[in-house]
LUMLUM-830581 format. One record per residue: chain; residue number from 0; x, y, z of N, C-alpha, C in turn. Coordinates in Angstrom, 1 decimal. Layout:
BEGIN
A;NUM;X;Y;Z;X;Y;Z;X;Y;Z
...
This chain:
BEGIN
A;0;116.3;80.0;109.3;115.8;80.2;110.7;115.3;78.9;111.3
A;1;116.0;78.4;112.2;115.6;77.2;112.9;114.6;77.5;114.0
A;2;113.5;76.7;114.0;112.5;76.8;115.0;111.5;78.0;114.9
A;3;111.5;78.7;113.7;110.7;79.8;113.5;109.4;79.3;112.9
A;4;108.3;79.8;113.4;107.0;79.4;112.8;106.3;80.7;112.4
A;5;105.8;80.7;111.1;105.1;81.9;110.6;103.6;81.6;110.7
A;6;102.9;82.5;111.3;101.5;82.4;111.4;100.8;83.5;110.7
A;7;100.0;83.2;109.7;99.3;84.3;109.0;97.9;84.6;109.7
A;8;97.8;85.8;110.1;96.5;86.2;110.8;95.7;87.0;109.8
A;9;94.5;86.6;109.7;93.6;87.3;108.8;92.5;88.1;109.6
A;10;92.4;89.4;109.2;91.4;90.2;110.0;90.0;89.8;109.7
A;11;89.2;89.9;110.6;87.7;89.7;110.4;87.1;91.1;110.2
A;12;86.3;91.2;109.2;85.7;92.5;109.0;84.2;92.5;109.3
A;13;83.8;93.4;110.2;82.4;93.5;110.6;81.7;94.7;109.9
A;14;80.4;94.5;109.7;79.6;95.6;109.2;78.8;96.3;110.3
A;15;79.0;97.5;110.5;78.4;98.2;111.6;77.4;99.3;111.0
A;16;76.1;99.2;111.3;75.2;100.2;110.8;75.4;101.5;111.6
A;17;75.6;102.6;111.0;75.8;103.9;111.7;74.9;105.0;111.1
A;18;74.7;106.0;111.8;74.0;107.2;111.4;74.9;108.4;111.4
A;19;75.0;109.1;110.4;75.8;110.3;110.3;74.9;111.5;110.1
A;20;75.0;112.5;111.0;74.1;113.7;111.0;75.0;114.9;111.1
A;21;74.5;116.0;110.4;75.2;117.3;110.6;75.0;117.9;111.9
A;22;76.0;118.6;112.4;75.9;119.3;113.7;75.6;120.8;113.4
A;23;74.8;121.4;114.3;74.5;122.9;114.1;75.8;123.7;114.0
A;24;76.7;123.4;114.9;78.0;124.2;114.9;79.0;123.9;113.8
A;25;78.6;123.0;112.9;79.4;122.5;111.8;80.0;121.1;112.1
A;26;80.4;120.5;111.1;80.9;119.1;111.2;79.8;118.1;111.2
A;27;80.2;116.9;111.5;79.2;115.7;111.5;79.5;114.8;112.7
A;28;78.4;114.1;113.1;78.5;113.2;114.2;78.0;111.8;113.7
A;29;78.7;110.8;114.0;78.3;109.4;113.7;78.0;108.7;115.0
A;30;76.9;108.0;115.0;76.4;107.2;116.1;75.9;105.8;115.6
A;31;75.8;104.9;116.6;75.2;103.6;116.2;74.4;103.0;117.4
A;32;73.2;102.6;117.1;72.4;101.9;118.1;72.9;100.5;118.4
A;33;73.8;100.0;117.5;74.2;98.6;117.6;75.4;98.4;118.6
A;34;76.3;99.4;118.6;77.5;99.3;119.4;77.6;100.3;120.5
A;35;77.3;100.0;121.7;77.3;100.9;122.8;78.6;101.6;123.0
A;36;78.6;102.9;123.2;79.8;103.7;123.3;80.4;104.2;122.0
A;37;79.8;103.9;120.9;80.3;104.3;119.6;79.8;105.8;119.4
A;38;80.8;106.6;119.1;80.6;108.0;118.8;81.8;108.6;118.1
A;39;81.6;109.2;116.9;82.7;109.8;116.2;82.3;111.1;115.6
A;40;83.2;112.1;115.6;82.9;113.4;115.1;84.0;113.9;114.2
A;41;83.6;114.5;113.1;84.6;115.1;112.2;84.2;116.3;111.5
A;42;85.1;117.0;110.8;84.8;118.2;110.1;84.0;118.0;108.8
A;43;84.3;116.8;108.2;83.6;116.5;106.9;83.0;115.1;107.1
A;44;82.2;114.7;106.1;81.6;113.3;106.2;82.8;112.3;106.1
A;45;83.7;112.6;105.1;84.8;111.6;104.9;85.6;111.5;106.2
A;46;86.0;112.6;106.8;86.7;112.5;108.1;86.0;111.8;109.2
A;47;84.7;112.1;109.3;83.8;111.4;110.3;83.8;109.9;110.1
A;48;83.7;109.5;108.8;83.7;108.0;108.5;85.1;107.4;108.8
A;49;86.1;108.1;108.6;87.5;107.6;108.9;87.6;107.5;110.4
A;50;87.2;108.5;111.1;87.3;108.4;112.6;86.4;107.3;113.1
A;51;85.2;107.2;112.5;84.2;106.2;113.0;84.8;104.8;112.8
A;52;85.4;104.5;111.7;86.0;103.2;111.5;87.1;102.9;112.6
A;53;87.9;103.9;112.9;88.9;103.7;113.9;88.3;103.4;115.3
A;54;87.3;104.2;115.6;86.6;104.1;116.9;85.9;102.7;117.0
A;55;85.2;102.3;116.0;84.5;101.0;116.0;85.5;99.9;116.1
A;56;86.7;100.0;115.4;87.7;98.9;115.5;88.2;98.8;117.0
A;57;88.5;99.9;117.6;89.0;99.9;119.0;87.9;99.4;119.9
A;58;86.6;99.7;119.7;85.6;99.2;120.6;85.4;97.7;120.4
A;59;85.4;97.2;119.2;85.3;95.7;118.9;86.5;95.0;119.5
A;60;87.7;95.6;119.3;88.9;94.9;119.9;88.8;94.9;121.4
A;61;88.3;95.9;122.0;88.1;95.9;123.5;87.1;94.8;123.9
A;62;86.0;94.6;123.2;85.1;93.5;123.5;85.8;92.2;123.4
A;63;86.6;92.0;122.4;87.3;90.7;122.2;88.3;90.5;123.3
A;64;89.1;91.5;123.6;90.2;91.4;124.6;89.6;91.1;126.0
A;65;88.4;91.6;126.3;87.8;91.4;127.6;86.9;90.2;127.6
A;66;86.7;89.5;126.5;85.9;88.3;126.4;84.4;88.6;126.4
A;67;84.0;89.8;126.1;82.6;90.2;126.1;82.0;89.8;124.8
A;68;80.7;89.4;124.8;80.1;89.0;123.5;79.8;90.2;122.7
A;69;80.0;90.1;121.4;79.7;91.2;120.5;78.2;91.3;120.3
A;70;77.7;92.5;120.0;76.3;92.6;119.7;75.9;91.8;118.5
A;71;74.7;91.2;118.6;74.2;90.3;117.5;74.1;91.0;116.2
A;72;73.7;92.3;116.2;73.5;93.1;115.0;74.8;93.4;114.3
A;73;76.0;93.2;114.9;77.3;93.5;114.3;77.6;92.3;113.4
A;74;77.4;92.4;112.1;77.5;91.3;111.2;79.0;91.1;110.7
A;75;79.4;89.9;110.7;80.7;89.6;110.0;80.4;89.7;108.6
A;76;81.3;90.4;107.9;81.2;90.7;106.5;81.0;89.4;105.7
A;77;81.7;88.4;106.0;81.6;87.1;105.2;80.2;86.5;105.4
A;78;79.5;86.8;106.5;78.1;86.2;106.7;77.1;87.0;106.0
A;79;77.4;88.2;105.5;76.4;89.1;104.9;76.3;88.6;103.4
A;80;75.1;88.2;103.1;74.9;87.6;101.7;74.0;88.6;100.9
A;81;73.3;89.5;101.5;72.5;90.4;100.7;73.2;91.7;100.4
A;82;72.7;92.4;99.4;73.4;93.7;99.1;72.8;94.8;100.0
A;83;73.5;95.9;100.0;73.1;97.0;100.8;73.5;98.3;100.1
A;84;72.8;99.4;100.4;73.0;100.7;99.7;73.9;101.5;100.6
A;85;74.9;102.2;100.0;75.8;103.0;100.8;76.0;104.3;100.0
A;86;75.9;105.4;100.7;76.2;106.7;100.0;77.6;107.1;100.5
A;87;78.5;107.5;99.5;79.8;107.9;99.9;80.0;109.4;99.6
A;88;80.8;110.1;100.4;81.1;111.5;100.1;82.1;111.6;98.9
A;89;81.8;112.5;98.0;82.6;112.7;96.8;83.0;114.2;96.8
A;90;84.0;114.7;97.4;84.4;116.1;97.4;84.9;116.5;96.1
A;91;84.4;117.6;95.6;84.8;118.2;94.3;85.1;119.7;94.5
A;92;86.2;120.1;94.0;86.5;121.5;94.1;86.1;122.1;92.7
A;93;85.2;123.1;92.7;84.8;123.7;91.5;85.8;124.6;90.8
Protein backbone atom coordinates (compact mmCIF):
# COMPACT_ATOMS: atom_id res chain seq x y z
CA UNK A 1 0.00 0.00 0.00
CA UNK A 2 1.63 3.17 -1.18
CA UNK A 3 1.04 6.30 0.86
CA UNK A 4 -0.79 4.54 3.69
CA UNK A 5 -0.01 5.64 7.22
CA UNK A 6 -1.02 3.51 10.17
CA UNK A 7 -1.68 5.41 13.36
CA UNK A 8 -2.15 3.56 16.63
CA UNK A 9 -4.61 5.26 18.94
CA UNK A 10 -4.48 4.33 22.60
CA UNK A 11 -7.53 4.94 24.77
CA UNK A 12 -7.18 7.02 27.91
CA UNK A 13 -8.87 5.44 30.91
CA UNK A 14 -10.39 7.67 33.57
CA UNK A 15 -11.45 6.72 37.10
CA UNK A 16 -14.87 8.09 37.98
CA UNK A 17 -16.12 7.84 41.56
CA UNK A 18 -19.77 6.75 41.52
CA UNK A 19 -22.44 5.88 44.05
CA UNK A 20 -24.78 2.93 43.42
CA UNK A 21 -27.95 2.72 45.47
CA UNK A 22 -30.97 0.43 45.41
CA UNK A 23 -34.29 1.83 44.21
CA UNK A 24 -37.54 1.23 46.10
CA UNK A 25 -39.23 -0.05 42.94
CA UNK A 26 -36.34 -2.45 42.28
CA UNK A 27 -33.10 -2.09 40.41
CA UNK A 28 -30.21 0.26 41.07
CA UNK A 29 -29.24 3.84 40.31
CA UNK A 30 -25.68 5.07 39.77
CA UNK A 31 -24.81 8.76 40.19
CA UNK A 32 -21.64 10.81 40.48
CA UNK A 33 -20.98 14.19 42.05
CA UNK A 34 -17.89 14.52 39.83
CA UNK A 35 -19.45 14.29 36.36
CA UNK A 36 -22.51 16.52 35.81
CA UNK A 37 -25.28 14.75 33.92
CA UNK A 38 -24.10 11.27 34.89
CA UNK A 39 -27.00 8.93 35.70
CA UNK A 40 -27.34 5.20 35.04
CA UNK A 41 -30.04 2.73 36.03
CA UNK A 42 -30.17 -1.05 35.74
CA UNK A 43 -31.96 -4.13 37.03
CA UNK A 44 -28.86 -5.52 38.77
CA UNK A 45 -25.66 -4.00 40.12
CA UNK A 46 -23.69 -5.59 37.26
CA UNK A 47 -26.06 -4.18 34.64
CA UNK A 48 -26.02 -0.77 36.32
CA UNK A 49 -22.20 -0.72 36.27
CA UNK A 50 -22.14 -1.73 32.60
CA UNK A 51 -24.59 1.03 31.69
CA UNK A 52 -22.73 3.49 33.94
CA UNK A 53 -19.46 2.84 32.10
CA UNK A 54 -21.14 3.46 28.74
CA UNK A 55 -22.87 6.66 29.94
CA UNK A 56 -19.64 7.98 31.48
CA UNK A 57 -17.69 7.27 28.28
CA UNK A 58 -20.25 9.14 26.18
CA UNK A 59 -20.23 12.12 28.56
CA UNK A 60 -16.42 12.33 28.60
CA UNK A 61 -16.30 12.00 24.80
CA UNK A 62 -18.81 14.87 24.57
CA UNK A 63 -16.63 17.04 26.83
CA UNK A 64 -13.61 16.32 24.62
CA UNK A 65 -15.47 16.84 21.31
CA UNK A 66 -16.79 20.23 22.47
CA UNK A 67 -13.45 21.33 23.93
CA UNK A 68 -14.89 21.57 27.44
CA UNK A 69 -12.50 21.01 30.36
CA UNK A 70 -12.98 17.74 32.21
CA UNK A 71 -13.74 17.91 35.93
CA UNK A 72 -10.56 17.92 38.06
CA UNK A 73 -11.73 14.95 40.12
CA UNK A 74 -11.93 12.76 37.01
CA UNK A 75 -8.56 11.06 37.32
CA UNK A 76 -6.58 9.58 34.47
CA UNK A 77 -5.90 5.99 35.48
CA UNK A 78 -2.18 6.36 34.74
CA UNK A 79 -1.98 9.30 37.17
CA UNK A 80 -3.53 7.28 39.98
CA UNK A 81 -0.72 5.94 42.14
CA UNK A 82 -2.57 4.92 45.31
CA UNK A 83 -4.71 1.84 45.72
CA UNK A 84 -8.46 1.92 46.18
CA UNK A 85 -11.13 -0.45 47.36
CA UNK A 86 -13.82 -1.70 45.01
CA UNK A 87 -16.70 -4.05 45.66
CA UNK A 88 -17.86 -6.11 42.69
CA UNK A 89 -21.13 -8.00 42.25
CA UNK A 90 -20.72 -11.79 42.22
CA UNK A 91 -24.01 -13.39 41.14
CA UNK A 92 -24.35 -17.02 42.26
CA UNK A 93 -27.27 -19.30 41.50
CA UNK A 94 -27.87 -21.63 44.49
